[in-house]
N, C-alpha and C positions, 0 to 999 in steps of 0.2 A: 513516322511513314503518313504519306500524302496520298489521299484516294486517286487522287488526278495531278497533273503537271500540265496547266494550261501557257502554252506558249504563246504569247501577245496578248495586247490588254484592248484591241480594239473592240469593233462589236460582235464580232464573233466568236473573243475569246470569254469577253465580258457577259455575254448573254450565257453564254457555257457553264463560264463560273456560277453564276447566279443562281442558274437552275439548278444545278448539282449541287451547291450549297444548299439550297431547299428540301433537297432529296438526304440532307444530313451526310455528304459528302465532303471530305476534308479537303480543301483544293491549297493549290499554290500558283499564283500566276506569276509568270516572269515576262517582261517587258523592258526590251533595249533601249527605249526612250526616256526621256526625265522625267514623262509623265503619261500616265495612262491615258487610254481615248482613242488611240491609234488616228488617224487621218482626220476624224470627226473634233479634234482638241481644240476649244475654243478657250478665249482668254481676253480680258480687260486690259486694253492696251494706255500708255502712258495718259493719254486723252481721256481715257474711262468708257470708249467706245467696244462694244465686245464685238472680237473679228476672229474669223476662221483661218489656223493658222497655216492650213493645208488645202484652202479655197472654198467656196461656199457648197454647204452641204443643205439642201431642202429635202427635208422630210415626207415623202409622200406613200402609199402604200394603201391596197383593197383587201389586205389582211388584217383581218381583225383582231386576230388573236395576237398576231407582231403589236398592231397599237395598242389593245387593253393590254399587254404585258409590259411595253414601254411608257403608259400612262400611269402604271403603277411607282414611278421613280420622276415624273416628271408632269407637272403642268404643261400646258401649249398656249404659242401664241398661232391665232386662224390665221394662217399668212397662204395668199395661192401667189405663185411666184410666176413672173410676166418677163419675157426676155423681148427686146428689138434686136435688130441686124441692121447695122450701119450701111444700106446699100445705095449706091448711086446718088450719094448726098445726102439720103433721107433714113430716118429711123421707123424702119417696119417691122410688123409683128411676127414675130416666129413661136412656134411652127406657123410655116404659110395658112394663111384663112383668107376669107374674102375681103378682109379692112388690107390684107397685104398686098392682095392682084391689084386692086381698085387704086389703091396709095399711086403703086408702083406706074400702072398704065393711062392712071387717069380715066379709070373706066366705071361704069355704073353697074356691075352684076349685083343681083341678089342671091340668096340661097338655092332659089330653083332653076337660073339659070348659069351658075357659077361651074357647075358639071359639065357643060358644053365648053365652055374654056379649057378646063383640064384636059377633057378628051380630046381636043383641037391638037393640043400642043405634045402631048406624052407620046411616046414610041412605044408600038408595041413590037418589043427585039428579045430576045432572048439573053435571060439573065445568069453573067457569068461573074460579075463582080460590083462593086459598090455603085460604080459610075453608072452600070446598067442599070440598078433598082432606082437609083434617083428618076433618071431620065424616062425610064418607065411610068413612070408617077408625075413628072412635071416638065417632063422634055430639056431641052437642053440648057435654054435661054436660063431659065430660072436655077437651073443645075449649076451653071457656071457662076452666075450672080450672088448665089449662099451657098454651094455645099462646096466647089472645087478649090477655093483658095481655102477654106477654112481648113478644109481636110490635109488640103499640103500644110499647111503650120502645124496642124495637131500632130499628124504622123509622120509628117518627113517623107509623103508618099502620096501620090496622087491616087483618088480613087479606086481607079480599073486595075490599081497594083494590092488593093484589100479585098478582103472575102465578102461577098455579098451581103451577109450577115449585119456590116456594121452601119448600112442603112434600111436595113428589112424594116424596123419598126418607125420610118419617121411618119406622122403622122401630117395630113391635108385634111385641112377644113374647110367645110362649103358653108360656114357661118363663122360671127363676128368673136367666137369663144378665144379670145386670146390668153388663155392661162396655159403655163406651160406644163402641166399637168393636171389630168383628170381624175384623179384617182379619188376616192371616197373619202380617204382620210389625211389629211395635209396639214403641215405646222413646222414650227420653229419651236424646240422646247424654250419653255418663258425665261429660265436660267440660264439657258446654254447647254451643250452637247455636255461639258466637262463636268458642269453640276449633275447632269443624268447620270454619264456613269459611274462619277465616286458614289453616287446614290446606289446603284448598283452593285457596286463593289464593298458596301459597308455591310456585313454579317460575320458571323464569329466563324464562319465555317471556312471563310476566306481570308487566305495571305497575300500579300503582291511583294515583288521584290523590282524594284526599277531600276534603271540604267545599268541595265544585266545582260548580256547575251548567255542563252539558256546554254549554250554548247560549253560557255565557262566554267558551269558550276552543276551541270546535270547529272553526272558521274559520283558527285556526293549527295545525290537528293535520292532518296527511296520514297518509292510512287509505284502506283499499281497503275494507272494508264496514263495515258499522255494525248491532249488534245494540240494539235499543231497547226495554227493560223500563219505563218509566216511563209516565206519563199520554198516552194519545194523541192529547187533547184540547192537552194542553201543547203534543205534538212540533207540531200545526199551529197553534200560535199562539191557538186556541180560536176558529178560523175562524166556525163553526156554532156556538158557544155553549159552555158548561161542562158536560162528562157528569156528572150528581148523583152524590152518595157520602153516605153516613153515616159519619160518625167517632165515635171513644170519647176519655172522658176516664178514665183510672185514677189512681185514689187507693190508694196503699200506705201500708200502719200494721205496723209493726213492733211486734210483743207481748211482755211478758215470760212466755208460756206455753209449754209443750211443743207443743202443736197446738190449733188455734183450731177446725176442724171435722173431720168424720169421714171425708170424701175430699177428692181433687183441687179439683172446682167443685161449688159449689149453686147451683142457677138459685132467681130469686124474680119469678116470672112475676106477682104478684099484689101482692107489698110493696115497698115503697120505692122510690126513683128510680133506682137501679142496678139492670143485668139480673143480675148474678151475683158471687160472692166465689171468687177463688181461692186456695188455699194452696200455696206452690211447695214444700213440703217432702215433701208427699204425690207430687209430681213426681218431685225429683230423688234421695231418699230421704236427707238429708242429717242429720245429731245434731246439734240444737243445742237449747239450752234459750228459746231465743226463735225466732218463728215470725212471717215474713211473708204477709201477704194483700194482696190487691187486687180493688177494687169496680169494677166499669166500668159508667160511666154514658154512655149512647150520645148524641150531640149532631149537631148539625147542620154546622158550621165545624169546619175541624181536616182531619189528618191523614186522606187517602182509604182508607178501610178495607175500606168492602162496597158494592159497586156497587148502585143501588136498582134492585130487579128490576120494573120495568113496562115496556109496550111502548113507550110513547114515548123511552123512556130507551135501548131497545134499537134504534129508529131510526133515533136523534141516533147511536149508536155505530157505527151501520151507513153512515152519510155520513162518518164518519173511516177507517173500512174501505177504503172504495172509494177513497179519496186513498191509503192506506199500499199499496193493490195495485197502484198505477201506479208505484213508485216501482222503482227498480230497486239493489241490493245493499244493501239495509235492510230487517231483518227486525224485527217485531214479536214479542216473548212475553214472556207473565207474565200476572199479575192486571190490572195497571192498564193495561197496554197492547193487552189483549182486554177489559178492561173486562167482567171474569167471576168473581164469586169463584172461587177453584177452591183444594184441599187443596194441600198442599204437596208431595207426590208427583207430583201431575197435573202441577203447576209445572216439578216436576225432570224429569220424563216427557216433556212437550212441547219442553224445553228439548235434552234427547238427542236427539229427535225432528230438531229441528232442525239441528242438526249434522251428525248424518248427512245430513241432504237437501243442505247448503251444503257438505259436503266427503266426503260419503260416495264 
């Protein structure tokens, strides 16, 4: 008899499992993939370079409790992520900052005068969608250079077809800060995310079953409560229809050169079919005469990565949520279970709060 059956060994499931095990609860984690870790899984490729199988993950948070919790299971490489956007033949800092504007327009604004530029180009409009949101901050030209094409590739929808929340938190900086994130705590697990996840799962009260769909075995397992981190529509056998997601295809290349690009990630909003290229050695700090990059190609079918932020999809999710709310001793946590894109720290924070709720 297990106290908890946890479906999924990503950050939500693993965090829940570890904390509950420390409460003395007997845990069974069931994972459909061959490995634990969910989408943060990383591994050393045949060239000895640590790569992220499901796209780059850079940890950042302002939650001290989340940082302290993870720090029990890993040391950190102090890493500040930087992103460039390839626009008009130039590699420009992203998010848009003082240097982005000065390089793009060959101007000489400073932190005191740059607000005048943005006040001049942004439009005072009613905000109904993602396009309106961006234009209200940076105007039409910057929207078309940096956001329109990237959004169309990412979602196969134009920004005016997406909810305004998609671009609501886009920062515009009036200084030269070129860090992608400004959170207090930032870093990459020094031995990788997989190592961190494995350390979290090493506990006498935790058992894990890999390469198993929980539906195939759930009727033969005795447990008191369930924490479910998989797709909520799958849990309910798609009774209201499938929730739409965007997926990604990752194409890895290892090159006989020390570095391929200046920074960890370069966005390509207007050129090529891929959205961005990430070079892992920038993230990990590894030393090698070879380097591995990954190109990301958004697509419609495949692993569910990004819930598509449109009202009709939220309405569909809410039908499933009403069903979930009726259940006793079954709890839904994580991106897929909540049909909501969330940063890693928010997923972990939600799991911490859930454990407090059920065992506090």
